Phi, psi and omega in degrees: 000147179261190182255023183293324184272001183282145179291158182298324182296320180294325178295320178297317179296320180296319179296322178295315180296322181294316179292325179293315180295325178295323179292322180294318181295326182282348181282128180287156178287147181257126177252138184245137176282315174239196179290329187234016182223144178263154186285145178223178181288152179240150181211165180282316179254146181290116178285160177290325177199116184275130177287152181280130178276163181300330181278352182275128181290153178282141179298148181299138180280142182248153179275358180225181181290137176278136177292139181281128179299138180285321181234155177267114184293341180290335179248000179277132181220113184270350179259005178278095185258329183263124180286135177060025177221154180274122176277137184295132177062021174260095188288344180260007182287119180291346179278353182273138179260168176304328176294324177292320180296333184290344179253005177286145176265331179193172177262121181292329177237097185282333185227134174236120183237166177269224181283117183285357182277345180277151180289332178224133184206162176277147178218134178254123181251130179240140178206163179249130174265093184278347180277343180284163180232105000279164178297144179221173183261142175250142182228137179226137175238114188231165171265116184260136181261131179275118183284349184288144176283344178261074179227161182274113180265318180232129179252100181244009179231098187297320180297341181285348182279353180209160179275133181285137177284122181293149179279122183281126180293140173218186185290343181272323185250008184296314181296322180292320179291326178293328179286325181281334180269168180277001180081186180217156179232149179241113184245138176270002184258033180291136179083000179249125183299146180281142180243038179295144182291144180219178181282347182285179180293142180282144180292144181255006179202160175280136174251164183302129178087355180286137178296143179280116182277146178237160178288132181195177180294335180237166181280357181261025179269130182227160174285121185267143176229097184304143183206157175286138183250270180270350178213189180280355179286149184285133171252117190275359185262015180279115181280144175282135184254148183292130178066014177253096179285129184223156175214126183230154173223124184216171182250155180220130177285129187232133171256119187300332180286340182248017184293329181289337181259001180274120181295326183293346179261354184261137179289338177293333179294332183260341181258346184282329182298146176248123183276137175286136183299316173228161181300141175059033179250173178258351179279126184247149177242115181283150178271120181263134178281117183268320180206149177226119177251146180241127179254125180276180181292336177265018171068026172269140183258138178224131179277129181271135176276142183079135186247044175282166181280126177253135183256148177300138184228133181265125183233138177256126178235091182070235180273348182259151178239133183239147175240112183266169178061038178269135181286124177252323181223141178229130180224116177265138174234113184249130177259123183235160179260171180291343180270009177081033179244146177277120182268309181217160178221123180244156183222129175241132186235152171234115179259164180200184181246134181251129180268157179291343179283347182261122177252349180233112185263133177267126179234149179238138180228138184213146176216136176216159188240140179232129180282140181292135179089000178245152180250125181295139180274125179293143181247158176262011180158161180211097356272329184284159179295146174253141183297132179096352178264149185291152176287136175276124184218165180185192180220157181252113185295323179211160183293132181096347180269172179279180180271133178260129181235154173280155181291334178274104184290339176281355179246014181280325179220108188230165175225176178297145175251127180285140178236170179292327182285337183057033179253120183292323182287329179287330180249034184296321183272356181271120180231152179246135180288151175276113182262138183294133178084356182255118173275121188231144173225129182220165180188176179201174180248139179243119180254133181209163180257170182286350181283346181279127179299148183293322181296318178294322179293320179295321179293322180293319180292323178293322177295324178294323182284315185277332186087182183288321183224087178285130188287156174260337182225150175234137182293135179290324178242164179289342180244022179296134181273151184294331182278348179264083184297323178299343178272013180241144183255127179289149178269119179273115182259120183237137180246128176245131179224165180285171184276002181293129182262138177083349180269154179282135182258130180249122177288129185236347183211146176229117178250126181247122179246122181246117178261131182223163183218160176275129187234138175105211187288152176292332181284329182218071182290147181247139180281126181230129179277130182246340181201141176226125181233130177247121183249118179258119184255129181238151178232160177293160179297133181293171181298147182294150179191171181294321179212132183235154180230130179234136178269127179249135183221153174228151181214141177236129181230131176255128184240126178273115181249027181293138174283155178302131183288136177234126179289136180226171180236145178292146177290145179297145182293147178255149180263121179248087184271132179282322180232154176302143183293339180252032185297318181259012178288136005261020185283330180236000000 
């Protein structure tokens, strides 16, 4: 039967199927060397361009332009480090001869590929044939197929194949670049949350880091704390943040003829703002001047009576001109409650005199917060010990608990105090604190009769030397907290006695050795205690007699065990990238 009776649509379908099946039969089979690469010709030396053999499949045809490879992987060698020399185990080094390849153990770089983002790319494979005599290198250049679904199949956007070189601003194109860009802003309120008004509920308390609002014509008025920004010059727009204690030192350019009109030099500029008790409220807290100190030109300080406002005044003294009542230091003390409200605000100032020879004025600004109902704990340093302050000490009642200290910091670590009478029993309750950096030696005389048992006498003498509560731990820093036990150094108590056997030993001397070191920066080293040793020295009981006298002494020695300081440099930062930076290139 023929196809005369078939409808025209069926004839069209039959023709399509016939041509499709013919095309499938004519397509050669594809053989793969690996899972994602087709086999190609191999050679001993890397050819400049290997011709396709009849058995090699044709690369898949694309409906768009193929990107041109930037480099030829057949001549690319990433392990070629030595110029005009053969690198060991670098199989792609053109400087290596067949004699060099014969002593290679393996190829350090077995595969060299191009851009892995393309769906099809060239790949150079290097390997060593160690079973041959002599061993030689094998080289393969193949077309590798990228199995990822996120690969570049068609390249129709030429700028995406490379990174554009940014245009460097200069005096000719600066104005044009400024018009095309969105510009830039410099804000001094970095790191401080914004308190812009919104439709939501207004805050009823200050939170950590919130700017302290002041009464003003607008809702954007804050308590300012000048600080250095991009240079050492003072930037006056830095807002003070709640519970963020800060201290800054900056410079200010001053014209002696305009000192009376500069707000930054007047104490009224720092005492006049009224802080809002809570954000966006009408209740104001006035800043009270607590103390005013005056520094003269020879750097002597004098406390001024009366806390009235003093204004800068320009005075002429012969050929020199002076400006008095200039603000040098500002210190705010804010008292807050547990509910986030400002209770009180205090201000301490240091004024001084400015000479016409000074054009750059150094000013210091500080703010700290104190919670209402709490008493600040005095420190012996922050963080390192300061010379002349008592050592912080205490004892640990049980393992795992914190350090317990007495409220009297001058009674935490004490020694005998010498008196005019030199009588130990008369000055039994008098003790002297151990002050950091002070080497001290004290003592007294103990008179007793032969009727007192030696054991009772030894216990009494030990109590005189150690005191009522000899500490077990000493703080490593002047501001070490009681709950941070690793920041405390244990006191090593050592007893030395004579070799006499069977005789009663009487303690007569206590030597305390404190080893400390300089810790931190070379510019501002901090004193840190690293070891404390208490040595109790005992002697045999003296010969019997109607009345005997023994001298008891204590000594404290501070030893600096700091190692020689060596200037160092920080290591350059390392980049720890989770994903390749070009993961979404060229789509993003």
